[in-house]
Each structure stands twice: as C-alpha cells, then as structure tokens.
C-alpha positions in Angstrom: -27.9 -24.4 -0.5 -30.8 -26.8 -0.7 -31.2 -29.2 2.2 -31.6 -32.0 -0.3 -28.4 -31.3 -2.1 -25.6 -33.8 -1.8 -22.3 -32.0 -1.2 -18.9 -33.7 -1.8 -15.9 -32.9 0.3 -15.1 -29.2 -0.1 -12.8 -26.8 1.8 -14.3 -23.5 2.8 -12.8 -20.1 3.8 -14.0 -17.6 6.4 -15.7 -15.7 3.6 -18.0 -18.7 3.0 -19.3 -18.6 6.6 -21.6 -16.5 8.6 -19.7 -13.4 9.8 -21.9 -13.3 13.0 -20.7 -16.8 13.8 -17.0 -16.3 13.0 -17.0 -13.1 15.0 -18.2 -15.1 18.1 -15.3 -17.4 17.8 -12.9 -14.5 17.6 -14.4 -13.3 20.9 -14.1 -16.8 22.4 -10.4 -17.1 21.5 -9.8 -13.7 23.1 -10.9 -15.1 26.5 -8.2 -16.4 28.9 -10.4 -19.2 30.1 -10.8 -20.6 26.6 -7.1 -20.3 25.9 -6.5 -22.1 29.2 -8.8 -24.9 28.2 -7.2 -25.3 24.8 -3.7 -25.4 26.4 -5.0 -27.9 28.9 -6.3 -30.2 26.1 -2.8 -30.3 24.5 -1.1 -30.9 27.9 -3.7 -33.6 28.7 -3.2 -35.4 25.5 -1.2 -38.3 27.0 -3.8 -38.8 29.7 -6.5 -38.9 27.0 -4.5 -41.5 25.1 -4.1 -43.7 28.2 -7.8 -43.4 28.9 -8.5 -44.4 25.3 -6.4 -47.5 25.7 -8.0 -48.4 29.0 -11.5 -48.1 27.6 -10.6 -50.0 24.5 -9.4 -52.9 26.6 -13.0 -53.5 27.9 -14.7 -55.6 25.2 -18.0 -54.1 24.0 -19.5 -56.0 21.0 -22.9 -54.6 19.9 -25.6 -55.8 22.4 -22.8 -56.6 25.0 -21.8 -53.1 26.1 -22.7 -53.4 29.7 -19.3 -53.7 31.3 -17.9 -50.8 29.3 -21.0 -48.8 30.0 -20.6 -49.2 33.8 -17.0 -48.2 33.5 -17.9 -45.1 31.5 -20.6 -44.2 34.0 -18.0 -44.2 36.8 -15.7 -41.9 34.7 -18.6 -39.4 34.0 -19.4 -39.3 37.7 -15.8 -38.7 38.7 -15.8 -35.7 36.4 -18.7 -34.1 38.2 -21.7 -34.7 36.0 -25.1 -34.8 37.7 -27.9 -37.3 37.2 -25.5 -39.8 35.5 -27.8 -42.6 34.1 -27.6 -45.9 32.4 -31.0 -46.1 30.6 -33.0 -49.2 29.7 -31.2 -49.5 26.3 -27.8 -49.2 27.9 -26.9 -45.6 27.0 -24.8 -43.7 29.5 -25.1 -40.0 30.1 -25.1 -37.2 32.6 -25.7 -33.4 32.6 -23.4 -30.4 33.1 -25.9 -27.6 33.8 -25.5 -24.2 32.3 -26.2 -21.0 34.0 -29.0 -19.6 32.0 -31.8 -20.1 29.5 -29.6 -21.6 26.8 -29.9 -24.6 24.5 -29.2 -28.2 25.4 -26.4 -30.0 23.5 -25.7 -33.7 23.7 -22.0 -34.6 23.1 -21.7 -38.3 22.6 -19.7 -41.3 21.2 -20.7 -44.9 20.9 -19.8 -47.7 23.2 -19.9 -50.7 20.9 -17.5 -52.2 18.5 -17.9 -54.6 15.5 -15.7 -57.3 17.1 -17.2 -60.4 18.6 -16.8 -61.5 22.2 -13.5 -63.1 22.9 -11.5 -60.7 20.7 -8.3 -59.4 22.3 -8.7 -55.6 22.6 -5.6 -54.9 24.7 -3.5 -52.2 22.9 0.1 -52.8 21.8 2.4 -50.1 20.8 4.6 -50.4 17.6 6.6 -47.5 16.1 4.4 -44.9 17.8 1.1 -46.5 16.8 -1.3 -48.3 19.1 -2.9 -51.4 17.7 -6.1 -52.9 19.1 -9.5 -53.7 17.7 -11.7 -50.7 18.4 -8.8 -48.4 19.5 -10.0 -45.7 17.0 -13.6 -46.7 16.4 -14.6 -45.8 18.9 -12.1 -45.7 21.7 -11.0 -42.3 20.5 -14.5 -40.9 20.5 -15.2 -42.1 24.1 -11.9 -40.7 25.4 -12.6 -37.4 23.5 -15.9 -36.9 25.3 -14.2 -37.2 28.6 -11.3 -34.9 27.5 -13.7 -32.1 26.6 -15.4 -32.4 30.0 -12.1 -32.3 31.8 -11.1 -29.1 29.9 -14.3 -27.4 30.8 -13.8 -28.2 34.5 -10.1 -27.3 34.5 -10.8 -23.8 33.1 -13.9 -23.3 35.2 -16.0 -22.5 32.2 -19.6 -21.8 32.8 -21.7 -22.4 29.7 -25.0 -20.7 29.0 -26.8 -23.8 27.9 -26.8 -27.3 29.4 -24.4 -29.9 28.2 -25.1 -33.6 28.2 -22.1 -35.9 27.9 -22.3 -39.6 27.3 -22.2 -42.6 25.1 -24.7 -44.7 23.1 -25.0 -48.4 22.5 -25.7 -50.2 19.2 -24.2 -47.8 16.7 -22.3 -50.4 14.7 -23.8 -52.7 12.0 -26.5 -54.9 13.5 -26.9 -52.5 16.4 -28.8 -50.4 13.9 -28.4 -47.1 15.9 -30.6 -48.6 18.6 -29.0 -46.5 21.3 -29.5 -43.1 19.5 -33.0 -44.1 18.5 -33.9 -44.8 22.1 -32.3 -41.7 23.5 -34.1 -39.3 21.1 -37.3 -41.2 21.6 -37.3 -40.3 25.3 -35.6 -36.9 25.2 -37.5 -34.2 23.4 -35.5 -31.3 25.0 -32.3 -31.8 23.0 -31.5 -28.8 20.7 -28.4 -30.2 19.1 -26.1 -33.2 18.9 -22.4 -33.9 18.3 -21.2 -37.4 17.6 -17.4 -38.0 18.0 -15.9 -40.6 15.6 -12.4 -41.3 14.4 -11.3 -38.8 11.8 -9.6 -35.6 10.9 -10.6 -32.5 12.9 -11.0 -30.4 9.7 -14.0 -32.4 8.5 -17.6 -31.9 9.4 -20.2 -34.6 8.5 -23.6 -33.1 8.3 -25.5 -35.3 5.8 -26.9 -38.7 6.9 -26.8 -41.8 4.7 -29.9 -43.8 5.5 -30.1 -47.6 4.9 -32.5 -50.4 4.7 -31.3 -54.0 5.1 -33.2 -57.2 4.4 -32.8 -60.9 4.9 -34.6 -62.6 2.0 -35.3 -66.4 2.1 -36.8 -68.4 -0.7 -38.2 -71.8 0.3 -39.5 -74.8 -1.7 -39.9 -78.6 -1.6 -36.4 -79.3 -2.9 -35.4 -82.6 -4.4 -32.9 -84.6 -6.5 -31.4 -82.8 -9.4 -32.2 -85.6 -11.8 -35.0 -87.6 -10.3 -37.1 -84.6 -9.3 -36.1 -82.3 -12.2 -39.0 -80.0 -13.1 -39.7 -78.6 -9.7 -38.8 -75.0 -8.8 -35.5 -74.2 -7.1 -35.0 -71.8 -4.2 -31.5 -71.0 -5.5 -32.8 -70.3 -9.0 -35.5 -67.9 -7.6 -32.7 -66.2 -5.7 -30.7 -65.9 -8.8 -33.6 -64.4 -10.7 -34.0 -61.8 -7.9 -30.3 -60.9 -7.9 -30.2 -60.5 -11.7 -33.2 -58.2 -11.6 -31.9 -56.2 -8.7 -28.6 -55.7 -10.5 -30.4 -53.9 -13.3 -32.1 -51.3 -11.0 -31.3 -47.7 -12.0 -30.5 -45.3 -9.1 -29.6 -41.6 -9.1 -26.0 -40.4 -8.7 -27.2 -37.3 -6.8 -28.3 -37.8 -4.1 -26.0 -40.8 -4.0 -28.2 -44.0 -3.8 -26.7 -47.5 -3.7 -27.6 -51.1 -3.4 -25.9 -54.5 -3.1 -26.6 -58.1 -2.4 -23.9 -58.6 0.1 -24.2 -62.2 1.2 -25.9 -65.4 -0.2 -26.3 -68.9 1.1 -28.4 -72.0 0.4 -28.6 -75.5 -1.0 -27.2 -78.7 0.3 -25.2 -80.3 -2.5 -24.3 -80.0 -6.2 -26.9 -82.5 -7.2 -29.8 -81.1 -5.2 -32.6 -78.9 -6.2 -32.4 -76.3 -3.4 -35.1 -76.2 -0.8 -33.9 -72.9 0.7 -31.7 -70.0 -0.3 -31.0 -66.7 1.5 -29.6 -63.3 0.6 -28.8 -60.2 2.5 -29.6 -56.9 0.7 -28.3 -53.5 1.6 -29.8 -50.2 0.2 -28.5 -46.7 1.0 -29.2 -43.1 0.3 -28.9 -39.7 1.9 -32.4 -38.9 0.6 -35.3 -40.6 2.5 -37.4 -40.2 -0.6 -35.0 -42.0 -2.9 -34.3 -44.7 -0.3 -38.1 -45.4 0.0 -38.4 -45.5 -3.8 -35.5 -47.9 -4.1 -36.8 -50.1 -1.3 -40.3 -50.4 -2.9 -38.8 -51.4 -6.2 -36.4 -54.0 -4.8 -39.1 -55.6 -2.7 -41.3 -55.9 -5.7 -38.6 -57.6 -7.6 -38.0 -60.0 -4.8 -41.6 -61.1 -4.9 -41.6 -61.2 -8.7 -38.6 -63.6 -8.7 -40.7 -66.2 -6.8 -43.5 -65.8 -9.2 -41.3 -66.2 -12.2 -39.6 -69.3 -10.8 -42.9 -71.0 -10.1 -44.3 -70.0 -13.6 -41.2 -71.5 -15.2 -42.1 -74.9 -13.9 -45.9 -74.6 -13.7 -45.9 -74.9 -9.9 -46.5 -73.0 -6.7 -43.8 -74.4 -4.5 -41.6 -71.4 -4.0 -42.5 -69.0 -1.2 -40.4 -66.0 -0.1 -39.9 -64.6 3.4 -38.7 -61.0 3.7 -37.3 -59.7 7.0 -36.1 -56.2 7.5 -32.9 -56.4 9.6 -31.7 -52.8 9.5 -33.4 -49.4 9.3 -31.0 -46.4 9.6 -32.9 -43.2 8.9 -31.2 -40.7 6.6 -31.6 -37.1 5.9 -30.0 -33.8 5.2 -29.6 -30.3 6.6 -28.4 -27.1 5.1 -24.7 -26.3 5.2 -25.9 -22.9 6.5 -27.3 -24.5 9.7 -25.8 -22.9 12.8 -24.4 -26.2 14.1 -22.6 -26.8 10.7 -21.4 -23.2 10.5 -20.1 -23.3 14.1 -18.1 -26.5 13.4 -16.5 -25.0 10.3 -15.8 -21.7 12.0 -14.1 -23.5 14.9 -11.8 -25.2 12.5 -10.8 -22.0 10.8 -10.4 -20.2 14.2 -7.8 -22.8 15.2 -6.0 -22.4 11.9 -7.2 -25.7 10.3 -9.0 -26.4 7.1 -12.8 -26.4 7.2 -14.2 -29.2 5.1 -17.8 -30.2 4.4 -17.5 -34.0 4.3 -19.6 -36.5 2.3 -22.6 -38.1 3.8 -22.0 -40.9 6.3 -23.9 -43.3 8.6 -23.4 -42.4 12.3 -25.5 -41.8 15.4 -26.2 -38.3 13.9 -28.5 -40.0 11.4 -31.2 -40.2 14.1 -31.4 -36.5 15.1 -30.9 -35.3 11.5 -33.9 -37.5 10.5 -35.9 -35.8 13.3 -34.8 -32.4 12.1 -32.6 -31.9 15.2 -29.3 -30.2 14.3 -26.4 -32.6 14.4 -22.9 -33.1 13.2 -20.3 -35.9 13.4 -16.8 -34.7 14.1 -13.4 -36.4 14.1 -11.6 -37.0 17.4 -8.1 -36.3 15.9 -5.0 -38.4 15.4 -4.4 -40.8 12.6 -6.6 -43.9 12.3 -6.2 -47.0 10.2 -7.4 -50.5 9.7 -10.8 -49.7 11.0 -13.0 -52.7 11.7 -10.1 -55.1 11.3 -7.9 -56.9 13.9 -5.0 -54.5 12.7 -6.9 -51.4 13.6 -4.5 -48.7 14.9 -4.3 -45.2 16.3 -1.4 -42.8 15.8 -1.6 -40.0 18.5 0.4 -37.4 16.4 -1.3 -34.0 17.0 -4.4 -35.9 18.2 -5.2 -33.0 20.6 -6.2 -30.9 17.7 -9.4 -32.9 17.2 -10.4 -32.4 20.8 -9.6 -28.7 20.7 -11.8 -28.3 17.6 -14.8 -30.1 19.2 -14.3 -28.3 22.5 -14.4 -24.9 20.7 -17.5 -26.0 18.7 -19.2 -27.0 21.9 -18.7 -23.8 23.8 -19.6 -21.8 20.7 -22.9 -23.7 20.3 -24.1 -23.4 23.9 -22.5 -20.0 24.7 -20.3 -19.0 27.6 -21.8 -17.0 30.5 -21.1 -13.3 30.3 -18.9 -13.8 27.2 -20.9 -14.8 24.1 -24.5 -16.0 23.6 -25.2 -19.5 22.2 -25.0 -20.0 18.5 -27.3 -23.0 18.7 -31.0 -22.0 18.7 -33.5 -23.5 21.1 -36.0 -25.6 19.4 -38.8 -25.1 21.9 
C-alpha cells in the first residue's frame, strides 16, 4: 500500500497481517504474566473510571493545564516512573526503563480540553453514564495511560525497550499541538508513539490530517453608505474572497477540504465597513495537497483586495493575513510494524481490526517527522464530545485498555519472551 494512499475504514483479518507479528502476539497471550495483566485491567476497571472522573474534575483549558499537570505528575510518580518531569511547555512524562537494547515508545494522552475556564467539569451519573465536559476527551485517555502502567507493575512485566508514559498540553483547537511539537523537538530518541483518545478499541488511526488556519482582516477608510459611496468596503472585499475560495477545486483522494468558518466586521447597516475579518480552515492528509491549497487560497485573499480597490479606482483596502494554526499532516504505510501490531492486538483479543480514517491528533507530529505513531481508542462509549453534555459509558471499557496494553508490550518486547516489534530508528 502506498504511503500516500487514503484508506477509509476497513476491517481486516489475520490473513491481511504480517504472520511474524501475529505469531508474536500468540506467544504473548500464552504467557501467564500477560494473562495476569489483562485480568487485572478488567478487575481494575472501576478504579480506572474513578481516576478518570477525578482527573476530569480538574479544569484544564488549553494554555491553562498547570493544575491538572501537577496532579498527573504526582500520579505518575506514585506508579514508580523515574525522572518524572514537567517540561517548559507543560508536558508531563516519566520513564519506565526496559532491560535491554530495545526501542523507546512514548504512550501519551493530552491534558487540555476545549472548555473555557469556569466550566463545571465535575461528573454526574445518570442511567449508567457519566456526564462532564472532557470526561471522554480526554479524561479517558489520561486514565488509560495510568491503567496500563498499573497493569505492567501488577504483573511484574519487564519490557525489553523503555516506555515513556505521560501527557501533553495544547492538543485541542487553538493549542495547535504545541505540546507534541515541543516534546518531539527535544526528544530525538523516540522510536514510536501511541496517543490515547476516546473511541472504540477496534480502530487504529494511522493517517494524520494536517491543517492550516488563518485569520484574514481587510481594512479600509470606511464611511457613510450614502455620503461616502464610491469608496472600497472591507466587507465587500471579504465577500469577494469568500466567493472565490468557494470555487476552489480540491481532490477527493487524498481528502482535502476548506471552509470559511467565521466572519465578522462592520459597524451598522448604513456604514461602508472599515474592517472585516474571517477565519479560514484548510485540511488534508497530504502535505503536498495542503501546501497547494494554501498557496491558492492565499493568492485569492490578496486578489480580493486588489479587485475591490480596482472596482472603485482606489487603494484604500489593505489585507492582513495571520496564520493561527499549523498542524502537520502525513501518512504511513498500513504495513508499518506499529500499525500491524495494533491490528494484531485487536484480533488476538477477539475484536475487529479496523484501519480508521485520517484524523487530527497528537500523532500528527511524529507521523510528519516519519516517526511511527498510531492513535488508539481508550474504550467505553463516548458521546457529546466538545459539548456541555459530553458523556462516558463505561460498558466494557476495559477492552480498550487491554488492546492498548497488548499493543505496547508487543511493540517494545518482553524480556526473555518476545523481541520488540518496533524497530529502533537509530
């Protein structure tokens, strides 16, 4: 499969996967320590849920994750990680050393939520569901990281490679993946990455949707709609830009999209607008297509100002363009060991193995750097994401943690049992 091919959700069988990798999971499942860990995860499910609720109760809007970060650092330290650190960006992480010359895998979730300061994030139970802003995204992921670490400790599993467990800041919206960008900028020794997000355990996200976001402001003199008629309007320039952007042609594969998501400007119905602003979002899983779209849209934005000025024989309208979001995209082969391991872990546990559509998560950053990465679902049933009615249903939620746990130990290997599936990059 080409690394540039967009793959829609598809379910795979054992015959579609590397036999070498599926054989290693057969060996892992034959080990009493692995079975002990899997059983522990199920028995520990209520504890994981309570930890999820407790973490969610600590507000953590993007750029305001400090309190939750300090709490998470304490939890990592209590589980025995070494060198637990809060870095300059606010990321929290520590290391569980392996026993040999194996790969280094970072298992992470994100600390931040989309909800502003002052939002009530205390969970309330109704009919078996737990409602709270951020309870699924990403309270579940944060609790999942800790649950996997507890299972490793409980079963006394010694991995071949090192494991880094932690959490990043700034994954949501305006955070622009700042935590993941900072982490990988300063850690060149990472051989693979797993991001835990809400979702089904059967699904593996391995393609990264990149995005560019801009704030575009047109400015002019403005004036009275009657008395000053004949001077350029910032809103008219904005309208020209929107109309031209709407006619842009983009490929369906790789999926590439654009939208003007927000507009503002003007002062009254009888005023020639002095200012008008729009927010533009562009996305693609292909860096090349995203760059092509970005160049075309930026040219149209400039052209709109020229056309509005030419219409009235003036030079009043100026345009200011500010990039406010830059999420790198990219792709990797479905045959990559980290992808195959995730799919094989699903099948080994009797679940479906589904290659999911491209998405935008912390995994975007390592994928763009050609570091193997997948985003996996923490289990349970999630709903109302990014709304005040967000909920988490813990039915069979342990299955998500079990799948990620098995993927992790397969990737880094278990001492004296199986070698690591994940290759060392250096």
